[in-house]
All heavy atoms as a GROMACS GRO file, in nm:
protein
  412
    1MET      N    1   1.326  -0.802  -0.294
    1MET     CA    2   1.389  -0.741  -0.169
    1MET      C    3   1.286  -0.787  -0.064
    1MET      O    4   1.164  -0.766  -0.073
    1MET     CB    5   1.386  -0.595  -0.177
    1MET     CG    6   1.425  -0.532  -0.046
    1MET     SD    7   1.442  -0.347  -0.063
    1MET     CE    8   1.299  -0.300   0.023
    2ILE      N    9   1.328  -0.857   0.043
    2ILE     CA   10   1.248  -0.907   0.149
    2ILE      C   11   1.254  -0.803   0.262
    2ILE      O   12   1.359  -0.767   0.303
    2ILE     CB   13   1.290  -1.047   0.198
    2ILE    CG1   14   1.278  -1.147   0.085
    2ILE    CG2   15   1.209  -1.083   0.323
    2ILE    CD1   16   1.332  -1.280   0.121
    3MET      N   17   1.131  -0.765   0.300
    3MET     CA   18   1.119  -0.668   0.410
    3MET      C   19   1.075  -0.731   0.542
    3MET      O   20   1.020  -0.832   0.538
    3MET     CB   21   1.010  -0.560   0.377
    3MET     CG   22   1.052  -0.464   0.271
    3MET     SD   23   0.934  -0.337   0.250
    3MET     CE   24   0.861  -0.378   0.108
    4SER      N   25   1.113  -0.675   0.646
    4SER     CA   26   1.073  -0.724   0.779
    4SER      C   27   0.924  -0.706   0.795
    4SER      O   28   0.865  -0.620   0.730
    4SER     CB   29   1.152  -0.670   0.887
    4SER     OG   30   1.107  -0.522   0.912
    5LYS      N   31   0.869  -0.767   0.893
    5LYS     CA   32   0.723  -0.751   0.920
    5LYS      C   33   0.696  -0.599   0.950
    5LYS      O   34   0.592  -0.549   0.903
    5LYS     CB   35   0.673  -0.839   1.030
    5LYS     CG   36   0.538  -0.834   1.064
    5LYS     CD   37   0.496  -0.929   1.181
    5LYS     CE   38   0.363  -0.914   1.211
    5LYS     NZ   39   0.321  -1.017   1.321
    6GLU      N   40   0.784  -0.545   1.040
    6GLU     CA   41   0.757  -0.415   1.076
    6GLU      C   42   0.768  -0.310   0.970
    6GLU      O   43   0.695  -0.223   0.943
    6GLU     CB   44   0.859  -0.370   1.187
    6GLU     CG   45   0.836  -0.442   1.316
    6GLU     CD   46   0.894  -0.585   1.320
    6GLU    OE1   47   0.981  -0.615   1.226
    6GLU    OE2   48   0.852  -0.671   1.396
    7GLU      N   49   0.868  -0.331   0.870
    7GLU     CA   50   0.882  -0.258   0.740
    7GLU      C   51   0.748  -0.262   0.667
    7GLU      O   52   0.695  -0.168   0.607
    7GLU     CB   53   0.996  -0.287   0.669
    7GLU     CG   54   1.133  -0.249   0.735
    7GLU     CD   55   1.253  -0.306   0.654
    7GLU    OE1   56   1.253  -0.430   0.623
    7GLU    OE2   57   1.338  -0.225   0.620
    8LEU      N   58   0.698  -0.390   0.637
    8LEU     CA   59   0.591  -0.407   0.553
    8LEU      C   60   0.463  -0.331   0.622
    8LEU      O   61   0.394  -0.266   0.549
    8LEU     CB   62   0.560  -0.553   0.536
    8LEU     CG   63   0.612  -0.607   0.414
    8LEU    CD1   64   0.602  -0.770   0.429
    8LEU    CD2   65   0.574  -0.560   0.289
    9ILE      N   66   0.452  -0.351   0.748
    9ILE     CA   67   0.334  -0.282   0.814
    9ILE      C   68   0.348  -0.137   0.805
    9ILE      O   69   0.247  -0.076   0.761
    9ILE     CB   70   0.330  -0.322   0.960
    9ILE    CG1   71   0.282  -0.479   0.972
    9ILE    CG2   72   0.232  -0.239   1.037
    9ILE    CD1   73   0.301  -0.535   1.102
   10GLN      N   74   0.463  -0.081   0.814
   10GLN     CA   75   0.485   0.073   0.796
   10GLN      C   76   0.457   0.113   0.662
   10GLN      O   77   0.385   0.213   0.641
   10GLN     CB   78   0.620   0.102   0.845
   10GLN     CG   79   0.645   0.260   0.840
   10GLN     CD   80   0.784   0.294   0.882
   10GLN    OE1   81   0.866   0.206   0.912
   10GLN    NE2   82   0.818   0.422   0.889
   11ASN      N   83   0.504   0.036   0.567
   11ASN     CA   84   0.479   0.067   0.426
   11ASN      C   85   0.330   0.052   0.391
   11ASN      O   86   0.272   0.138   0.301
   11ASN     CB   87   0.568  -0.019   0.335
   11ASN     CG   88   0.711   0.024   0.341
   11ASN    OD1   89   0.752   0.131   0.378
   11ASN    ND2   90   0.800  -0.073   0.290
   12ILE      N   91   0.262  -0.043   0.440
   12ILE     CA   92   0.122  -0.053   0.415
   12ILE      C   93   0.046   0.057   0.470
   12ILE      O   94  -0.033   0.116   0.407
   12ILE     CB   95   0.072  -0.190   0.472
   12ILE    CG1   96   0.124  -0.302   0.392
   12ILE    CG2   97  -0.086  -0.191   0.496
   12ILE    CD1   98   0.099  -0.436   0.461
   13GLU      N   99   0.084   0.098   0.593
   13GLU     CA  100   0.012   0.220   0.656
   13GLU      C  101   0.038   0.345   0.577
   13GLU      O  102  -0.058   0.420   0.557
   13GLU     CB  103   0.058   0.241   0.797
   13GLU     CG  104  -0.002   0.132   0.890
   13GLU     CD  105  -0.154   0.132   0.894
   13GLU    OE1  106  -0.215   0.238   0.900
   13GLU    OE2  107  -0.207   0.027   0.892
   14VAL      N  108   0.156   0.362   0.528
   14VAL     CA  109   0.187   0.488   0.444
   14VAL      C  110   0.110   0.489   0.317
   14VAL      O  111   0.057   0.582   0.270
   14VAL     CB  112   0.349   0.495   0.420
   14VAL    CG1  113   0.373   0.609   0.318
   14VAL    CG2  114   0.408   0.531   0.545
   15ALA      N  115   0.106   0.366   0.254
   15ALA     CA  116   0.033   0.362   0.132
   15ALA      C  117  -0.106   0.373   0.145
   15ALA      O  118  -0.179   0.436   0.059
   15ALA     CB  119   0.056   0.218   0.065
   16ARG      N  120  -0.166   0.322   0.260
   16ARG     CA  121  -0.304   0.354   0.295
   16ARG      C  122  -0.342   0.495   0.306
   16ARG      O  123  -0.453   0.543   0.259
   16ARG     CB  124  -0.348   0.262   0.424
   16ARG     CG  125  -0.497   0.259   0.455
   16ARG     CD  126  -0.526   0.188   0.571
   16ARG     NE  127  -0.455   0.237   0.686
   16ARG     CZ  128  -0.488   0.350   0.754
   16ARG    NH1  129  -0.600   0.418   0.724
   16ARG    NH2  130  -0.430   0.390   0.867
   17GLU      N  131  -0.260   0.559   0.376
   17GLU     CA  132  -0.278   0.704   0.390
   17GLU      C  133  -0.267   0.776   0.261
   17GLU      O  134  -0.349   0.872   0.251
   17GLU     CB  135  -0.179   0.761   0.500
   17GLU     CG  136  -0.206   0.726   0.642
   17GLU     CD  137  -0.333   0.780   0.689
   17GLU    OE1  138  -0.372   0.898   0.656
   17GLU    OE2  139  -0.406   0.710   0.770
   18ARG      N  140  -0.170   0.742   0.181
   18ARG     CA  141  -0.167   0.805   0.057
   18ARG      C  142  -0.288   0.777  -0.034
   18ARG      O  143  -0.340   0.871  -0.102
   18ARG     CB  144  -0.043   0.757  -0.019
   18ARG     CG  145   0.088   0.808   0.034
   18ARG     CD  146   0.200   0.753  -0.037
   18ARG     NE  147   0.201   0.795  -0.188
   18ARG     CZ  148   0.283   0.753  -0.278
   18ARG    NH1  149   0.371   0.668  -0.248
   18ARG    NH2  150   0.256   0.792  -0.406
   19LEU      N  151  -0.336   0.666  -0.029
   19LEU     CA  152  -0.460   0.626  -0.098
   19LEU      C  153  -0.579   0.705  -0.049
   19LEU      O  154  -0.654   0.760  -0.126
   19LEU     CB  155  -0.490   0.483  -0.095
   19LEU     CG  156  -0.619   0.426  -0.161
   19LEU    CD1  157  -0.634   0.467  -0.307
   19LEU    CD2  158  -0.640   0.280  -0.137
   20ASN      N  159  -0.599   0.706   0.085
   20ASN     CA  160  -0.703   0.795   0.142
   20ASN      C  161  -0.701   0.940   0.099
   20ASN      O  162  -0.799   0.995   0.070
   20ASN     CB  163  -0.703   0.768   0.297
   20ASN     CG  164  -0.753   0.640   0.345
   20ASN    OD1  165  -0.820   0.562   0.260
   20ASN    ND2  166  -0.716   0.602   0.459
   21THR      N  167  -0.585   0.986   0.096
   21THR     CA  168  -0.567   1.132   0.064
   21THR      C  169  -0.599   1.148  -0.084
   21THR      O  170  -0.661   1.245  -0.126
   21THR     CB  171  -0.428   1.179   0.091
   21THR    OG1  172  -0.406   1.164   0.228
   21THR    CG2  173  -0.405   1.317   0.041
   22SER      N  174  -0.553   1.052  -0.170
   22SER     CA  175  -0.587   1.060  -0.309
   22SER      C  176  -0.734   1.050  -0.339
   22SER      O  177  -0.780   1.120  -0.427
   22SER     CB  178  -0.521   0.940  -0.381
   22SER     OG  179  -0.378   0.935  -0.369
   23ILE      N  180  -0.806   0.980  -0.266
   23ILE     CA  181  -0.962   0.963  -0.292
   23ILE      C  182  -1.005   1.113  -0.281
   23ILE      O  183  -1.110   1.136  -0.350
   23ILE     CB  184  -1.012   0.865  -0.192
   23ILE    CG1  185  -0.974   0.718  -0.226
   23ILE    CG2  186  -1.155   0.872  -0.192
   23ILE    CD1  187  -1.003   0.613  -0.135
   24ASP      N  188  -0.969   1.190  -0.179
   24ASP     CA  189  -1.019   1.316  -0.165
   24ASP      C  190  -0.977   1.424  -0.265
   24ASP      O  191  -1.036   1.526  -0.280
   24ASP     CB  192  -0.997   1.366  -0.023
   24ASP     CG  193  -1.065   1.276   0.081
   24ASP    OD1  194  -1.176   1.225   0.045
   24ASP    OD2  195  -1.024   1.275   0.199
   25HIS      N  196  -0.857   1.398  -0.322
   25HIS     CA  197  -0.788   1.502  -0.392
   25HIS      C  198  -0.744   1.484  -0.536
   25HIS      O  199  -0.686   1.572  -0.603
   25HIS     CB  200  -0.663   1.567  -0.316
   25HIS     CG  201  -0.712   1.607  -0.175
   25HIS    ND1  202  -0.789   1.721  -0.144
   25HIS    CD2  203  -0.693   1.552  -0.042
   25HIS    CE1  204  -0.809   1.733  -0.022
   25HIS    NE2  205  -0.750   1.638   0.040
   26GLU      N  206  -0.738   1.356  -0.570
   26GLU     CA  207  -0.672   1.322  -0.705
   26GLU      C  208  -0.777   1.261  -0.802
   26GLU      O  209  -0.893   1.224  -0.761
   26GLU     CB  210  -0.568   1.211  -0.676
   26GLU     CG  211  -0.451   1.255  -0.579
   26GLU     CD  212  -0.356   1.357  -0.644
   26GLU    OE1  213  -0.358   1.381  -0.766
   26GLU    OE2  214  -0.281   1.415  -0.566
   27ASP      N  215  -0.733   1.244  -0.929
   27ASP     CA  216  -0.817   1.187  -1.024
   27ASP      C  217  -0.812   1.023  -1.020
   27ASP      O  218  -0.739   0.966  -0.939
   27ASP     CB  219  -0.786   1.232  -1.165
   27ASP     CG  220  -0.649   1.183  -1.215
   27ASP    OD1  221  -0.585   1.094  -1.154
   27ASP    OD2  222  -0.605   1.246  -1.325
   28GLY      N  223  -0.901   0.966  -1.103
   28GLY     CA  224  -0.914   0.822  -1.100
   28GLY      C  225  -0.783   0.743  -1.110
   28GLY      O  226  -0.760   0.638  -1.060
   29GLU      N  227  -0.707   0.794  -1.210
   29GLU     CA  228  -0.582   0.716  -1.246
   29GLU      C  229  -0.480   0.706  -1.114
   29GLU      O  230  -0.424   0.607  -1.094
   29GLU     CB  231  -0.515   0.782  -1.359
   29GLU     CG  232  -0.396   0.692  -1.403
   29GLU     CD  233  -0.325   0.765  -1.533
   29GLU    OE1  234  -0.391   0.849  -1.600
   29GLU    OE2  235  -0.212   0.729  -1.567
   30VAL      N  236  -0.472   0.824  -1.055
   30VAL     CA  237  -0.370   0.819  -0.936
   30VAL      C  238  -0.437   0.735  -0.822
   30VAL      O  239  -0.360   0.659  -0.765
   30VAL     CB  240  -0.358   0.969  -0.883
   30VAL    CG1  241  -0.285   0.975  -0.756
   30VAL    CG2  242  -0.301   1.057  -0.984
   31ILE      N  243  -0.570   0.732  -0.808
   31ILE     CA  244  -0.626   0.651  -0.700
   31ILE      C  245  -0.609   0.505  -0.740
   31ILE      O  246  -0.573   0.432  -0.655
   31ILE     CB  247  -0.782   0.682  -0.702
   31ILE    CG1  248  -0.800   0.832  -0.637
   31ILE    CG2  249  -0.859   0.583  -0.612
   31ILE    CD1  250  -0.941   0.878  -0.658
   32TYR      N  251  -0.615   0.473  -0.863
   32TYR     CA  252  -0.605   0.337  -0.907
   32TYR      C  253  -0.464   0.283  -0.879
   32TYR      O  254  -0.433   0.180  -0.829
   32TYR     CB  255  -0.631   0.314  -1.051
   32TYR     CG  256  -0.592   0.182  -1.113
   32TYR    CD1  257  -0.673   0.079  -1.085
   32TYR    CD2  258  -0.478   0.156  -1.189
   32TYR    CE1  259  -0.640  -0.048  -1.132
   32TYR    CE2  260  -0.438   0.044  -1.232
   32TYR     CZ  261  -0.517  -0.075  -1.200
   32TYR     OH  262  -0.483  -0.191  -1.248
   33LEU      N  263  -0.355   0.374  -0.923
   33LEU     CA  264  -0.222   0.335  -0.912
   33LEU      C  265  -0.184   0.327  -0.751
   33LEU      O  266  -0.100   0.236  -0.722
   33LEU     CB  267  -0.134   0.443  -0.980
   33LEU     CG  268  -0.143   0.450  -1.123
   33LEU    CD1  269  -0.055   0.571  -1.176
   33LEU    CD2  270  -0.082   0.328  -1.184
   34ARG      N  271  -0.240   0.414  -0.666
   34ARG     CA  272  -0.209   0.393  -0.529
   34ARG      C  273  -0.276   0.277  -0.473
   34ARG      O  274  -0.222   0.204  -0.381
   34ARG     CB  275  -0.240   0.525  -0.461
   34ARG     CG  276  -0.148   0.636  -0.497
   34ARG     CD  277  -0.140   0.753  -0.405
   34ARG     NE  278  -0.043   0.851  -0.447
   34ARG     CZ  279  -0.041   0.963  -0.434
   34ARG    NH1  280  -0.147   1.022  -0.381
   34ARG    NH2  281   0.061   1.043  -0.480
   35SER      N  282  -0.394   0.246  -0.518
   35SER     CA  283  -0.460   0.127  -0.482
   35SER      C  284  -0.382  -0.003  -0.513
   35SER      O  285  -0.369  -0.094  -0.426
   35SER     CB  286  -0.601   0.110  -0.540
   35SER     OG  287  -0.670  -0.002  -0.510
   36VAL      N  288  -0.324  -0.013  -0.633
   36VAL     CA  289  -0.243  -0.123  -0.678
   36VAL      C  290  -0.122  -0.135  -0.589
   36VAL      O  291  -0.084  -0.241  -0.557
   36VAL     CB  292  -0.203  -0.109  -0.826
   36VAL    CG1  293  -0.094  -0.210  -0.872
   36VAL    CG2  294  -0.327  -0.121  -0.920
   37GLU      N  295  -0.059  -0.017  -0.560
   37GLU     CA  296   0.064  -0.016  -0.476
   37GLU      C  297   0.017  -0.080  -0.336
   37GLU      O  298   0.092  -0.161  -0.288
   37GLU     CB  299   0.104   0.116  -0.456
   37GLU     CG  300   0.220   0.143  -0.353
   37GLU     CD  301   0.243   0.293  -0.325
   37GLU    OE1  302   0.169   0.374  -0.360
   37GLU    OE2  303   0.353   0.314  -0.261
   38LEU      N  304  -0.081  -0.031  -0.285
   38LEU     CA  305  -0.129  -0.094  -0.154
   38LEU      C  306  -0.157  -0.240  -0.168
   38LEU      O  307  -0.112  -0.327  -0.081
   38LEU     CB  308  -0.248  -0.026  -0.102
   38LEU     CG  309  -0.312  -0.072   0.034
   38LEU    CD1  310  -0.208  -0.065   0.148
   38LEU    CD2  311  -0.436   0.007   0.070
   39ASP      N  312  -0.222  -0.288  -0.269
   39ASP     CA  313  -0.264  -0.428  -0.284
   39ASP      C  314  -0.128  -0.508  -0.304
   39ASP      O  315  -0.124  -0.624  -0.241
   39ASP     CB  316  -0.336  -0.444  -0.416
   39ASP     CG  317  -0.467  -0.405  -0.405
   39ASP    OD1  318  -0.520  -0.369  -0.287
   39ASP    OD2  319  -0.540  -0.390  -0.503
   40LYS      N  320  -0.022  -0.459  -0.376
   40LYS     CA  321   0.105  -0.531  -0.376
   40LYS      C  322   0.170  -0.550  -0.244
   40LYS      O  323   0.226  -0.658  -0.206
   40LYS     CB  324   0.200  -0.465  -0.471
   40LYS     CG  325   0.148  -0.474  -0.615
   40LYS     CD  326   0.243  -0.405  -0.707
   40LYS     CE  327   0.210  -0.418  -0.857
   40LYS     NZ  328   0.288  -0.343  -0.949
   41LEU      N  329   0.164  -0.446  -0.168
   41LEU     CA  330   0.224  -0.449  -0.020
   41LEU      C  331   0.150  -0.557   0.058
   41LEU      O  332   0.204  -0.632   0.135
   41LEU     CB  333   0.226  -0.317   0.038
   41LEU     CG  334   0.332  -0.212  -0.016
   41LEU    CD1  335   0.299  -0.081   0.034
   41LEU    CD2  336   0.469  -0.255   0.022
   42ILE      N  337   0.016  -0.547   0.058
   42ILE     CA  338  -0.064  -0.652   0.130
   42ILE      C  339  -0.036  -0.795   0.082
   42ILE      O  340  -0.017  -0.881   0.170
   42ILE     CB  341  -0.219  -0.619   0.131
   42ILE    CG1  342  -0.244  -0.486   0.199
   42ILE    CG2  343  -0.296  -0.718   0.176
   42ILE    CD1  344  -0.379  -0.429   0.175
   43GLU      N  345  -0.021  -0.812  -0.046
   43GLU     CA  346   0.013  -0.936  -0.101
   43GLU      C  347   0.153  -0.988  -0.055
   43GLU      O  348   0.164  -1.099  -0.008
   43GLU     CB  349   0.021  -0.927  -0.256
   43GLU     CG  350   0.047  -1.063  -0.309
   43GLU     CD  351   0.050  -1.052  -0.476
   43GLU    OE1  352   0.006  -0.949  -0.530
   43GLU    OE2  353   0.090  -1.141  -0.538
   44GLN      N  354   0.247  -0.900  -0.047
   44GLN     CA  355   0.382  -0.939   0.012
   44GLN      C  356   0.359  -0.984   0.160
   44GLN      O  357   0.429  -1.079   0.197
   44GLN     CB  358   0.479  -0.818   0.001
   44GLN     CG  359   0.521  -0.794  -0.134
   44GLN     CD  360   0.610  -0.660  -0.137
   44GLN    OE1  361   0.674  -0.630  -0.040
   44GLN    NE2  362   0.624  -0.595  -0.247
   45TYR      N  363   0.287  -0.913   0.219
   45TYR     CA  364   0.276  -0.937   0.372
   45TYR      C  365   0.200  -1.079   0.389
   45TYR      O  366   0.250  -1.160   0.466
   45TYR     CB  367   0.172  -0.836   0.438
   45TYR     CG  368   0.149  -0.857   0.579
   45TYR    CD1  369   0.237  -0.793   0.675
   45TYR    CD2  370   0.043  -0.926   0.616
   45TYR    CE1  371   0.222  -0.810   0.805
   45TYR    CE2  372   0.019  -0.943   0.761
   45TYR     CZ  373   0.116  -0.892   0.853
   45TYR     OH  374   0.096  -0.906   0.986
   46ILE      N  375   0.113  -1.112   0.304
   46ILE     CA  376   0.033  -1.235   0.304
   46ILE      C  377   0.130  -1.346   0.269
   46ILE      O  378   0.141  -1.460   0.333
   46ILE     CB  379  -0.091  -1.242   0.227
   46ILE    CG1  380  -0.196  -1.146   0.290
   46ILE    CG2  381  -0.139  -1.375   0.204
   46ILE    CD1  382  -0.321  -1.121   0.204
   47GLU      N  383   0.204  -1.327   0.160
   47GLU     CA  384   0.301  -1.428   0.104
   47GLU      C  385   0.412  -1.459   0.213
   47GLU      O  386   0.462  -1.568   0.215
   47GLU     CB  387   0.354  -1.381  -0.024
   47GLU     CG  388   0.254  -1.391  -0.147
   47GLU     CD  389   0.319  -1.348  -0.279
   47GLU    OE1  390   0.425  -1.293  -0.271
   47GLU    OE2  391   0.252  -1.364  -0.373
   48ALA      N  392   0.443  -1.362   0.286
   48ALA     CA  393   0.552  -1.381   0.378
   48ALA      C  394   0.506  -1.457   0.492
   48ALA      O  395   0.590  -1.506   0.586
   48ALA     CB  396   0.608  -1.241   0.421
   49GLY      N  397   0.379  -1.469   0.514
   49GLY     CA  398   0.319  -1.550   0.613
   49GLY      C  399   0.310  -1.489   0.749
   49GLY      O  400   0.315  -1.547   0.859
   50TYR      N  401   0.324  -1.354   0.756
   50TYR     CA  402   0.308  -1.277   0.882
   50TYR      C  403   0.172  -1.288   0.932
   50TYR      O  404   0.123  -1.275   1.026
   50TYR     CB  405   0.357  -1.136   0.861
   50TYR     CG  406   0.514  -1.118   0.820
   50TYR    CD1  407   0.535  -1.040   0.713
   50TYR    CD2  408   0.605  -1.186   0.885
   50TYR    CE1  409   0.668  -1.020   0.677
   50TYR    CE2  410   0.730  -1.170   0.852
   50TYR     CZ  411   0.774  -1.097   0.742
   50TYR     OH  412   0.893  -1.077   0.709
   0.00000   0.00000   0.00000
C-alpha cells in the first residue's frame, strides 16, 4: 500500500509519540516493537523519495 507524503508523515509522528510513551511506561519488548514500527515507516518515506 502506497501512502501519500502527508499520510506517512502523520503515521511517523504517531509512531514516534507511541515510542516515546513506551520508553517511559513499557518493557523492552514493547519498546523494541514500536521502534521497529517507526523504522519501517521512515524507510517507506525514504524509499518513496519524499
